[in-house]
PyMOL commands that place a pseudoatom at each C-alpha (Angstrom):
pseudoatom trace, name=CA, resn=MET, resi=1, chain=A, elem=C, hetatm=0, pos=[9.013, -22.547, -1.259]
pseudoatom trace, name=CA, resn=ASP, resi=2, chain=A, elem=C, hetatm=0, pos=[12.736, -22.190, -0.515]
pseudoatom trace, name=CA, resn=ASP, resi=3, chain=A, elem=C, hetatm=0, pos=[13.898, -20.306, 2.858]
pseudoatom trace, name=CA, resn=GLU, resi=4, chain=A, elem=C, hetatm=0, pos=[15.382, -17.165, 1.007]
pseudoatom trace, name=CA, resn=ALA, resi=5, chain=A, elem=C, hetatm=0, pos=[11.471, -16.564, -0.977]
pseudoatom trace, name=CA, resn=GLN, resi=6, chain=A, elem=C, hetatm=0, pos=[10.022, -17.286, 1.785]
pseudoatom trace, name=CA, resn=ARG, resi=7, chain=A, elem=C, hetatm=0, pos=[11.529, -14.657, 3.927]
pseudoatom trace, name=CA, resn=LYS, resi=8, chain=A, elem=C, hetatm=0, pos=[11.149, -12.777, 1.020]
pseudoatom trace, name=CA, resn=PHE, resi=9, chain=A, elem=C, hetatm=0, pos=[7.107, -13.183, 1.055]
pseudoatom trace, name=CA, resn=LEU, resi=10, chain=A, elem=C, hetatm=0, pos=[7.135, -12.220, 4.310]
pseudoatom trace, name=CA, resn=THR, resi=11, chain=A, elem=C, hetatm=0, pos=[8.446, -9.351, 3.705]
pseudoatom trace, name=CA, resn=VAL, resi=12, chain=A, elem=C, hetatm=0, pos=[6.608, -7.986, 1.229]
pseudoatom trace, name=CA, resn=LYS, resi=13, chain=A, elem=C, hetatm=0, pos=[3.923, -9.166, 3.371]
pseudoatom trace, name=CA, resn=ARG, resi=14, chain=A, elem=C, hetatm=0, pos=[4.704, -7.021, 6.280]
pseudoatom trace, name=CA, resn=TRP, resi=15, chain=A, elem=C, hetatm=0, pos=[5.796, -4.457, 4.010]
pseudoatom trace, name=CA, resn=ALA, resi=16, chain=A, elem=C, hetatm=0, pos=[1.795, -4.394, 2.636]
pseudoatom trace, name=CA, resn=ASP, resi=17, chain=A, elem=C, hetatm=0, pos=[0.485, -4.390, 6.282]
pseudoatom trace, name=CA, resn=ILE, resi=18, chain=A, elem=C, hetatm=0, pos=[2.477, -1.493, 7.187]
pseudoatom trace, name=CA, resn=VAL, resi=19, chain=A, elem=C, hetatm=0, pos=[1.471, 0.697, 4.012]
pseudoatom trace, name=CA, resn=ILE, resi=20, chain=A, elem=C, hetatm=0, pos=[-2.607, -0.086, 5.432]
pseudoatom trace, name=CA, resn=GLU, resi=21, chain=A, elem=C, hetatm=0, pos=[-0.929, 0.849, 8.648]
pseudoatom trace, name=CA, resn=ARG, resi=22, chain=A, elem=C, hetatm=0, pos=[-0.296, 4.357, 7.279]
pseudoatom trace, name=CA, resn=TRP, resi=23, chain=A, elem=C, hetatm=0, pos=[-2.752, 4.774, 5.255]
pseudoatom trace, name=CA, resn=GLU, resi=24, chain=A, elem=C, hetatm=0, pos=[-5.276, 4.162, 8.350]
pseudoatom trace, name=CA, resn=GLU, resi=25, chain=A, elem=C, hetatm=0, pos=[-3.233, 6.376, 9.887]
pseudoatom trace, name=CA, resn=ARG, resi=26, chain=A, elem=C, hetatm=0, pos=[-3.347, 9.546, 7.708]
pseudoatom trace, name=CA, resn=ILE, resi=27, chain=A, elem=C, hetatm=0, pos=[-7.405, 8.564, 6.683]
pseudoatom trace, name=CA, resn=LYS, resi=28, chain=A, elem=C, hetatm=0, pos=[-8.223, 9.437, 11.011]
pseudoatom trace, name=CA, resn=ASN, resi=29, chain=A, elem=C, hetatm=0, pos=[-5.847, 12.689, 10.749]
pseudoatom trace, name=CA, resn=PHE, resi=30, chain=A, elem=C, hetatm=0, pos=[-7.537, 13.990, 7.810]
pseudoatom trace, name=CA, resn=GLU, resi=31, chain=A, elem=C, hetatm=0, pos=[-10.765, 12.593, 9.018]
pseudoatom trace, name=CA, resn=VAL, resi=32, chain=A, elem=C, hetatm=0, pos=[-11.694, 10.898, 5.802]
pseudoatom trace, name=CA, resn=ILE, resi=33, chain=A, elem=C, hetatm=0, pos=[-14.380, 9.305, 8.261]
pseudoatom trace, name=CA, resn=ASP, resi=34, chain=A, elem=C, hetatm=0, pos=[-17.918, 9.148, 7.276]
pseudoatom trace, name=CA, resn=THR, resi=35, chain=A, elem=C, hetatm=0, pos=[-19.348, 5.351, 8.383]
pseudoatom trace, name=CA, resn=GLY, resi=36, chain=A, elem=C, hetatm=0, pos=[-15.602, 3.933, 8.983]
pseudoatom trace, name=CA, resn=ALA, resi=37, chain=A, elem=C, hetatm=0, pos=[-16.757, 1.376, 5.863]
pseudoatom trace, name=CA, resn=LEU, resi=38, chain=A, elem=C, hetatm=0, pos=[-13.359, 2.428, 4.265]
pseudoatom trace, name=CA, resn=LEU, resi=39, chain=A, elem=C, hetatm=0, pos=[-11.371, 1.706, 6.876]
pseudoatom trace, name=CA, resn=LYS, resi=40, chain=A, elem=C, hetatm=0, pos=[-12.433, -1.764, 7.427]
pseudoatom trace, name=CA, resn=SER, resi=41, chain=A, elem=C, hetatm=0, pos=[-12.430, -2.183, 3.063]
pseudoatom trace, name=CA, resn=PHE, resi=42, chain=A, elem=C, hetatm=0, pos=[-8.254, -2.308, 3.451]
pseudoatom trace, name=CA, resn=SER, resi=43, chain=A, elem=C, hetatm=0, pos=[-6.834, -5.790, 2.341]
pseudoatom trace, name=CA, resn=ALA, resi=44, chain=A, elem=C, hetatm=0, pos=[-3.721, -6.890, 0.479]
pseudoatom trace, name=CA, resn=GLN, resi=45, chain=A, elem=C, hetatm=0, pos=[-3.058, -10.009, -1.709]
pseudoatom trace, name=CA, resn=VAL, resi=46, chain=A, elem=C, hetatm=0, pos=[0.481, -10.183, -2.301]
pseudoatom trace, name=CA, resn=ASP, resi=47, chain=A, elem=C, hetatm=0, pos=[1.230, -13.122, -5.231]
pseudoatom trace, name=CA, resn=ALA, resi=48, chain=A, elem=C, hetatm=0, pos=[4.332, -15.330, -5.782]
pseudoatom trace, name=CA, resn=ASP, resi=49, chain=A, elem=C, hetatm=0, pos=[6.062, -16.672, -8.737]
pseudoatom trace, name=CA, resn=ALA, resi=50, chain=A, elem=C, hetatm=0, pos=[6.749, -20.315, -9.154]
pseudoatom trace, name=CA, resn=ASN, resi=51, chain=A, elem=C, hetatm=0, pos=[9.549, -20.102, -7.134]
pseudoatom trace, name=CA, resn=GLY, resi=52, chain=A, elem=C, hetatm=0, pos=[7.737, -18.145, -4.274]
pseudoatom trace, name=CA, resn=ASP, resi=53, chain=A, elem=C, hetatm=0, pos=[9.133, -14.795, -4.974]
pseudoatom trace, name=CA, resn=PRO, resi=54, chain=A, elem=C, hetatm=0, pos=[6.929, -12.171, -4.225]
pseudoatom trace, name=CA, resn=ASN, resi=55, chain=A, elem=C, hetatm=0, pos=[6.584, -9.987, -7.923]
pseudoatom trace, name=CA, resn=LYS, resi=56, chain=A, elem=C, hetatm=0, pos=[3.053, -8.212, -6.922]
pseudoatom trace, name=CA, resn=VAL, resi=57, chain=A, elem=C, hetatm=0, pos=[0.998, -6.592, -4.228]
pseudoatom trace, name=CA, resn=ILE, resi=58, chain=A, elem=C, hetatm=0, pos=[-2.781, -6.571, -4.829]
pseudoatom trace, name=CA, resn=PHE, resi=59, chain=A, elem=C, hetatm=0, pos=[-4.447, -3.862, -2.433]
pseudoatom trace, name=CA, resn=ALA, resi=60, chain=A, elem=C, hetatm=0, pos=[-8.283, -3.133, -2.787]
pseudoatom trace, name=CA, resn=PHE, resi=61, chain=A, elem=C, hetatm=0, pos=[-10.327, -0.978, -0.658]
pseudoatom trace, name=CA, resn=LEU, resi=62, chain=A, elem=C, hetatm=0, pos=[-13.609, 1.118, -1.608]
pseudoatom trace, name=CA, resn=TYR, resi=63, chain=A, elem=C, hetatm=0, pos=[-12.385, 3.428, -4.318]
pseudoatom trace, name=CA, resn=TYR, resi=64, chain=A, elem=C, hetatm=0, pos=[-14.885, 6.111, -2.749]
pseudoatom trace, name=CA, resn=GLY, resi=65, chain=A, elem=C, hetatm=0, pos=[-11.968, 7.127, -0.556]
pseudoatom trace, name=CA, resn=ARG, resi=66, chain=A, elem=C, hetatm=0, pos=[-9.547, 8.140, -3.637]
pseudoatom trace, name=CA, resn=PHE, resi=67, chain=A, elem=C, hetatm=0, pos=[-11.383, 11.134, -4.351]
pseudoatom trace, name=CA, resn=ALA, resi=68, chain=A, elem=C, hetatm=0, pos=[-10.694, 12.558, -0.973]
pseudoatom trace, name=CA, resn=ASP, resi=69, chain=A, elem=C, hetatm=0, pos=[-7.211, 12.152, -1.724]
pseudoatom trace, name=CA, resn=TRP, resi=70, chain=A, elem=C, hetatm=0, pos=[-7.872, 13.636, -5.204]
pseudoatom trace, name=CA, resn=GLY, resi=71, chain=A, elem=C, hetatm=0, pos=[-9.797, 16.519, -3.415]
pseudoatom trace, name=CA, resn=LEU, resi=72, chain=A, elem=C, hetatm=0, pos=[-12.857, 15.872, -4.926]
pseudoatom trace, name=CA, resn=ALA, resi=73, chain=A, elem=C, hetatm=0, pos=[-16.606, 15.327, -3.679]
pseudoatom trace, name=CA, resn=GLY, resi=74, chain=A, elem=C, hetatm=0, pos=[-18.989, 14.496, -6.786]
pseudoatom trace, name=CA, resn=THR, resi=75, chain=A, elem=C, hetatm=0, pos=[-19.102, 17.283, -8.771]
pseudoatom trace, name=CA, resn=LYS, resi=76, chain=A, elem=C, hetatm=0, pos=[-17.290, 19.773, -6.776]
pseudoatom trace, name=CA, resn=THR, resi=77, chain=A, elem=C, hetatm=0, pos=[-14.009, 20.340, -5.761]
pseudoatom trace, name=CA, resn=ILE, resi=78, chain=A, elem=C, hetatm=0, pos=[-13.251, 20.171, -2.113]
pseudoatom trace, name=CA, resn=GLU, resi=79, chain=A, elem=C, hetatm=0, pos=[-9.849, 20.583, 0.357]
pseudoatom trace, name=CA, resn=ARG, resi=80, chain=A, elem=C, hetatm=0, pos=[-7.541, 17.841, -1.068]
pseudoatom trace, name=CA, resn=LYS, resi=81, chain=A, elem=C, hetatm=0, pos=[-6.880, 15.130, 2.201]
pseudoatom trace, name=CA, resn=PRO, resi=82, chain=A, elem=C, hetatm=0, pos=[-3.744, 13.254, 0.882]
pseudoatom trace, name=CA, resn=TRP, resi=83, chain=A, elem=C, hetatm=0, pos=[-3.799, 10.237, 2.869]
pseudoatom trace, name=CA, resn=TYR, resi=84, chain=A, elem=C, hetatm=0, pos=[-3.320, 7.455, 0.038]
pseudoatom trace, name=CA, resn=SER, resi=85, chain=A, elem=C, hetatm=0, pos=[-0.632, 8.875, -3.108]
pseudoatom trace, name=CA, resn=PRO, resi=86, chain=A, elem=C, hetatm=0, pos=[2.347, 9.964, -0.561]
pseudoatom trace, name=CA, resn=VAL, resi=87, chain=A, elem=C, hetatm=0, pos=[1.978, 7.104, 1.635]
pseudoatom trace, name=CA, resn=PHE, resi=88, chain=A, elem=C, hetatm=0, pos=[2.432, 4.916, -1.165]
pseudoatom trace, name=CA, resn=ARG, resi=89, chain=A, elem=C, hetatm=0, pos=[5.009, 7.160, -2.988]
pseudoatom trace, name=CA, resn=ARG, resi=90, chain=A, elem=C, hetatm=0, pos=[7.183, 6.767, 0.118]
pseudoatom trace, name=CA, resn=GLU, resi=91, chain=A, elem=C, hetatm=0, pos=[6.609, 3.333, 1.339]
pseudoatom trace, name=CA, resn=LEU, resi=92, chain=A, elem=C, hetatm=0, pos=[7.239, 2.303, -2.131]
pseudoatom trace, name=CA, resn=ASP, resi=93, chain=A, elem=C, hetatm=0, pos=[10.651, 3.689, -2.238]
pseudoatom trace, name=CA, resn=ALA, resi=94, chain=A, elem=C, hetatm=0, pos=[11.386, 1.979, 0.974]
pseudoatom trace, name=CA, resn=LEU, resi=95, chain=A, elem=C, hetatm=0, pos=[10.547, -1.214, 0.168]
pseudoatom trace, name=CA, resn=GLY, resi=96, chain=A, elem=C, hetatm=0, pos=[12.883, -0.685, -2.649]
pseudoatom trace, name=CA, resn=ARG, resi=97, chain=A, elem=C, hetatm=0, pos=[15.552, -0.100, -0.377]
pseudoatom trace, name=CA, resn=ILE, resi=98, chain=A, elem=C, hetatm=0, pos=[14.836, -3.205, 1.938]
pseudoatom trace, name=CA, resn=MET, resi=99, chain=A, elem=C, hetatm=0, pos=[14.593, -5.965, -1.115]
pseudoatom trace, name=CA, resn=ALA, resi=100, chain=A, elem=C, hetatm=0, pos=[17.816, -4.322, -2.307]
pseudoatom trace, name=CA, resn=GLU, resi=101, chain=A, elem=C, hetatm=0, pos=[19.973, -4.048, 0.655]
pseudoatom trace, name=CA, resn=GLY, resi=102, chain=A, elem=C, hetatm=0, pos=[18.292, -7.429, 2.508]
pseudoatom trace, name=CA, resn=TYR, resi=103, chain=A, elem=C, hetatm=0, pos=[18.124, -9.669, -0.609]
pseudoatom trace, name=CA, resn=GLY, resi=104, chain=A, elem=C, hetatm=0, pos=[20.528, -8.223, -3.127]
pseudoatom trace, name=CA, resn=TYR, resi=105, chain=A, elem=C, hetatm=0, pos=[17.708, -6.724, -5.509]
pseudoatom trace, name=CA, resn=ASP, resi=106, chain=A, elem=C, hetatm=0, pos=[18.286, -4.786, -7.986]
pseudoatom trace, name=CA, resn=GLY, resi=107, chain=A, elem=C, hetatm=0, pos=[15.367, -2.999, -10.237]
pseudoatom trace, name=CA, resn=ALA, resi=108, chain=A, elem=C, hetatm=0, pos=[12.036, -0.995, -10.230]
pseudoatom trace, name=CA, resn=PHE, resi=109, chain=A, elem=C, hetatm=0, pos=[9.291, -1.714, -8.579]
pseudoatom trace, name=CA, resn=LYS, resi=110, chain=A, elem=C, hetatm=0, pos=[6.595, -0.426, -10.948]
pseudoatom trace, name=CA, resn=LEU, resi=111, chain=A, elem=C, hetatm=0, pos=[3.186, 0.901, -10.325]
for i in range(1, 111): cmd.bond("trace and resi %d" % i, "trace and resi %d" % (i + 1))
show_as sticks, trace
zoom trace
């Protein structure tokens, strides 16, 4: 991996870490905490192509956390606690700007 590819990789890895930090903040603010298992479950993996350029970020966490984001609890509707969606969209846009300004990327990031 050359220096530029490594910088790109580290930029995307740091971005993924920031996304997780922001999700954790929102979960605490919205009190989407029961056992703490959701907060402990977050991880991110950055995959790179053969040249070392990052091409995919995989986030993992306990799926039940999305139900609070959607306003669902079992079979009933509850007040939405949007910890996931707004943060991810905003941070994805930020990554696009960072990559375009720093590395001349000209493309859309896909969900």
